[in-house]
C-alpha positions in Angstrom: -45.2 -50.6 -51.5 -41.7 -50.3 -52.7 -42.2 -46.5 -53.2 -43.5 -46.1 -49.6 -40.5 -48.0 -48.3 -38.1 -45.8 -50.2 -39.8 -42.6 -48.8 -39.5 -44.1 -45.3 -35.8 -44.7 -45.8 -35.3 -41.2 -47.1 -37.0 -39.7 -44.1 -35.0 -41.8 -41.7 -31.7 -40.7 -43.3 -32.8 -37.1 -43.2 -33.8 -37.4 -39.6 -30.4 -38.8 -38.7 -28.6 -36.0 -40.5 -30.6 -33.4 -38.7 -29.9 -35.2 -35.4 -26.2 -35.2 -36.2 -26.2 -31.5 -37.0 -28.2 -30.7 -33.8 -25.9 -32.9 -31.8 -22.8 -31.2 -33.2 -24.4 -27.8 -32.5 -25.2 -28.7 -28.9 -21.7 -30.2 -28.4 -20.1 -27.0 -29.8 -22.2 -24.9 -27.4 -21.2 -27.1 -24.5 -17.6 -27.0 -25.4 -17.8 -23.2 -25.8 -19.3 -22.9 -22.3 -16.6 -25.2 -20.9 -13.7 -23.3 -22.5 -15.1 -19.8 -21.8 -13.4 -18.0 -18.9 -15.7 -16.2 -16.5 -13.6 -13.0 -16.4 -12.5 -12.8 -20.1 -11.9 -9.2 -21.0 -11.6 -8.0 -17.4 -8.5 -6.6 -15.8 -6.9 -6.1 -12.4 -4.2 -3.7 -11.4 -2.2 -4.8 -8.4 0.8 -3.5 -6.4 3.2 -6.0 -4.8 6.4 -5.8 -2.8 9.4 -6.7 -5.0 10.5 -9.5 -2.7 7.4 -11.5 -3.6 7.8 -11.3 -7.4 8.2 -15.0 -8.0 5.4 -16.5 -5.9 2.9 -13.7 -6.7 3.7 -13.9 -10.4 2.9 -17.6 -10.4 -0.3 -16.9 -8.4 -1.5 -14.3 -10.9 -0.6 -16.6 -13.8 -2.7 -19.4 -12.3 -5.6 -17.0 -11.7 -5.5 -15.8 -15.3 -5.4 -19.4 -16.6 -8.5 -20.2 -14.5 -10.6 -17.1 -15.1 -9.3 -15.4 -18.2 -8.7 -12.2 -16.2 -5.7 -10.1 -17.2 -3.6 -9.0 -14.2 -1.1 -6.1 -14.3 1.3 -6.1 -11.4 3.7 -3.3 -10.3 6.6 -4.7 -8.3 8.5 -2.2 -6.2 9.6 -1.4 -2.7 6.9 -0.2 -0.2 7.8 3.5 -0.4 7.6 3.5 -4.2 4.2 1.8 -4.1 2.8 4.0 -1.4 3.8 7.1 -3.4 2.2 5.8 -6.6 -1.0 4.9 -4.8 -1.2 8.3 -3.2 -0.3 10.1 -6.4 -2.4 8.3 -8.9 -5.3 7.0 -6.8 -5.4 4.0 -9.1 -5.3 0.3 -8.5 -7.3 -2.6 -7.1 -5.0 -4.3 -4.6 -1.8 -3.8 -2.6 0.2 -6.9 -1.5 2.5 -5.5 1.1 5.5 -6.9 2.9 3.8 -6.3 6.2 0.7 -4.7 7.6 2.7 -1.8 8.8 3.2 -0.7 5.2 -0.6 0.0 4.9 -0.5 2.9 7.3 0.8 5.5 4.8 -2.1 4.7 2.5 -4.8 3.9 5.1 -7.2 6.4 3.6 -7.2 4.5 0.4 -7.4 1.0 1.9 -10.9 -0.3 2.0 -10.2 -3.6 3.8 -7.3 -6.1 4.2 -6.7 -9.7 5.0 -3.6 -11.5 6.0 -2.2 -14.2 3.6 1.1 -15.7 4.9 3.8 -15.2 7.5 6.7 -13.0 6.4 9.8 -14.2 8.3 13.0 -12.2 8.7 16.2 -14.3 8.9 19.9 -13.8 9.4 21.8 -15.3 6.4 25.5 -15.9 5.7 27.6 -17.5 3.1 27.4 -21.3 2.7 29.3 -23.1 5.4 29.2 -19.9 7.6 33.0 -19.3 7.3 33.0 -16.5 9.9 31.1 -18.6 12.5 28.2 -16.1 12.9 25.7 -17.5 15.4 23.4 -14.5 16.0 22.9 -10.7 15.5 25.6 -9.8 18.1 28.2 -11.5 15.9 27.6 -8.9 13.2 29.7 -6.5 15.3 32.8 -8.6 15.0 35.8 -7.3 13.1 35.8 -8.2 9.4 32.1 -8.8 9.2 30.5 -6.8 6.4 26.8 -6.5 6.3 24.2 -5.4 3.7 20.7 -4.4 5.0 17.6 -3.0 3.4 16.8 0.7 3.1 15.1 1.5 6.4 13.1 4.2 4.8 11.8 2.3 1.8 11.4 -1.4 2.6 9.9 -3.4 5.4 12.9 -5.7 5.8 15.2 -2.7 6.2 13.0 -1.3 9.0 12.9 -4.7 10.7 16.7 -5.0 10.6 17.2 -1.5 12.1 14.6 -2.2 14.8 16.2 -5.6 15.8 19.7 -4.2 15.9 18.6 -1.0 17.7 16.8 -3.1 20.3 20.0 -5.0 21.0 21.9 -1.7 21.1 24.3 -2.7 18.4 23.2 -0.9 15.2 26.0 1.6 15.4 28.6 -1.1 15.9 27.6 -3.1 12.8 29.6 -2.5 9.6 26.8 -1.9 7.2 28.5 -1.4 3.8 25.4 -0.9 1.8 21.6 -0.5 1.9 19.5 -2.1 -0.7 16.0 -0.9 -1.9 14.5 -4.4 -2.3 14.8 -7.8 -0.6 16.1 -9.5 -3.8 18.9 -6.9 -4.0 19.9 -7.7 -0.4 20.1 -11.4 -1.3 22.1 -10.7 -4.4 24.7 -8.9 -2.4 25.4 -12.0 -0.4 25.1 -14.4 -3.3 27.8 -12.6 -5.3 30.1 -12.3 -2.2 29.8 -8.5 -1.7 29.2 -9.0 2.0 29.4 -11.7 4.8 25.9 -11.4 6.2 22.4 -10.0 5.5 19.0 -9.7 7.2 16.4 -10.7 4.6 13.1 -12.5 4.2 13.2 -16.3 4.6 11.8 -17.0 1.2 14.6 -15.1 -0.5 17.1 -17.4 1.0 15.3 -20.7 0.9 16.6 -23.0 -1.8 19.7 -21.0 -2.5 23.4 -21.7 -1.9 23.5 -19.3 1.0 22.7 -20.3 4.6 20.2 -19.3 7.3 21.7 -18.9 10.7 19.8 -20.8 13.4 19.0 -18.1 15.9 15.9 -16.8 17.7 17.1 -13.2 17.5 14.5 -12.3 14.9 11.6 -14.4 16.1 9.7 -11.5 17.6 9.9 -9.5 14.3 7.8 -11.9 12.2 5.3 -10.1 10.1 2.3 -11.1 7.9 1.7 -10.3 4.2 -1.6 -8.5 3.8 -3.8 -8.2 0.7 -5.3 -4.7 0.9 -8.3 -3.8 -1.3 -8.2 -0.2 -2.4 -11.1 2.2 -2.5 -10.1 3.3 -6.0 -10.7 -0.2 -7.4 -12.6 -0.1 -10.6 -13.4 -3.8 -10.9 -15.2 -5.2 -7.9 -16.2 -8.5 -9.6 -12.7 -9.5 -10.6 -11.2 -8.3 -7.3 -13.7 -10.4 -5.4 -12.8 -13.4 -7.4 -9.1 -12.8 -7.0 -9.4 -12.5 -3.2 -11.3 -15.8 -3.1 -8.6 -17.3 -5.3 -6.0 -16.2 -2.7 -7.7 -18.5 -0.2 -7.6 -21.5 -2.5 -5.4 -24.5 -2.1 -3.7 -23.6 -5.4 -2.5 -20.2 -4.2 -1.5 -21.6 -0.8 0.6 -24.3 -2.4 2.4 -21.7 -4.4 3.3 -19.7 -1.4 4.5 -22.8 0.4 6.6 -23.8 -2.5 8.6 -20.6 -2.2 9.3 -21.0 1.6 6.4 -19.0 3.0 4.5 -20.3 6.1 0.8 -20.3 6.0 -1.3 -18.7 8.8 -3.7 -21.6 9.0 
């Protein structure tokens, strides 16, 4: 009887050990599934306007963290991006400063959707020492202005259009043209000029000041995400486009001063 009892105990201990091993194995498999990223090993190649470097960089970082997908982004002005797309016929997505910038590459754009508003503003030094109240004041003596390159960047084209529509472009003392929105802002922040026309998000949270005027209200644009026909990773691109509609992506845009469309 004692021998039978000992065998029973031995079997019971062995069964518990097997159960523990099996349980650990199942737990490891579950943990592996939980930690695995659905797009590990996949890549996306995206073009983005230089003025959106900070928010879009944060968005791509969040997407990589969530999915494991690597995202390579080229930040440049619109003309540079358009030229690269046309020359190389490579890339998955183009995040442009406005829908107008898709026209030169329309044959390579498969489809696009709008993400956020892109709002041009008139900005001056903190305290507005020259008392600039609107675009017409840019023609005053002593006002030095930096604008964007009208041939290379959307904000430069908007500035030219707004000032031309008012009939004052030739009377504005434009001391320099910058190739990207951040460069325009930098000119004002280091006191190289008295006023600029730039995107709202480049000014928000800085020590410079946005002039309260309606002069640029009719020139508000939208930021589109344009899928390219040369995209080589439809799965990852589809996941990223879905991510751009997420609350996480929208909250990042908002944190940098962009206004949502809905």
